C-alpha positions in Angstrom: -13.4 0.1 6.3 -15.2 3.0 5.3 -13.3 4.3 1.9 -14.7 7.7 2.1 -13.4 8.4 5.6 -10.0 6.8 4.7 -9.9 9.3 1.6 -10.7 12.1 3.7 -8.1 11.6 6.5 -5.5 10.9 3.7 -6.3 14.0 2.0 -6.1 16.1 5.3 -2.9 14.7 5.7 -1.7 15.9 2.2 -2.3 12.0 0.2 -4.1 10.9 -2.5 -6.1 7.6 -1.9 -6.8 5.2 -4.8 -7.7 1.3 -4.1 -5.9 -1.4 -6.0 -6.8 -4.9 -6.9 -4.4 -8.0 -7.8 -5.2 -11.6 -8.5 -3.5 -14.2 -6.3 0.5 -14.4 -7.2 0.7 -10.9 -8.3 4.4 -9.3 -7.7 5.2 -5.6 -8.1 9.0 -5.5 -7.5 11.5 -2.7 -6.7 9.5 0.5 -7.2 10.7 3.9 -5.9 9.1 7.2 -5.7 10.3 10.6 -5.1 7.6 11.1 -2.4 6.4 9.6 0.4 3.6 6.7 -0.1 0.9 5.5 2.3 -0.4 1.7 1.8 -3.1 0.0 3.7 -4.3 -3.6 2.8 -8.2 -4.1 2.6 -8.5 -7.6 1.5 -6.4 -10.3 1.2 -2.7 -11.8 2.2 -0.1 -9.4 1.2 3.8 -9.1 1.7 5.6 -5.7 1.4 9.2 -5.3 1.4 10.6 -1.5 2.0 14.4 -1.1 1.7 14.8 -5.2 2.5 12.4 -5.4 5.6 9.8 -7.6 4.9 6.3 -7.0 6.7 2.8 -8.8 6.2 0.5 -6.0 7.4 -3.0 -7.0 8.5 -6.3 -5.4 7.1 -6.6 -1.7 8.0 -2.7 -1.4 9.2 -1.3 1.7 7.5 2.4 1.6 6.4 4.6 4.5 5.3 7.0 4.1 2.4 9.5 6.8 2.8 10.4 8.8 -0.4 13.5 7.0 -2.0 12.7 3.7 -0.5 12.8 0.7 -2.8 9.8 -1.4 -2.2 7.6 -4.5 -3.4 4.4 -5.8 -3.0 3.2 -9.2 -3.3 -0.4 -10.7 -3.0 1.0 -14.1 -1.5 -2.6 -15.4 -0.9 -4.6 -17.8 -2.5 -7.4 -15.0 -3.3 -7.5 -11.6 -4.7 -5.9 -8.7 -2.7 -6.9 -4.9 -2.7 -5.4 -2.1 -1.0 -5.3 1.3 -0.8 -2.3 3.5 -1.7 -1.5 6.9 -1.8 1.1 9.3 -2.6 2.1 12.8 -0.8 1.4 15.8 -2.7 4.5 17.5 -4.0 
């Protein structure tokens, strides 16, 4: 995955682009944002829950988390997980 190309693509679409890293077992629960968020796994095994719907996106699979949606991200794998995320410019 080319991080620079991804960052440029997301910027053209009005989103920031950052990379996050978490150890095995890390869970981020019940986040809500006022703007849309893009999410894309880069490494590891992640589970994401958006308004109660569970998903296990594959590496490079982009998800849109709508503004106002309650969402959680969990590293359910045995290794470090990394993912890209970005917020729509307001």
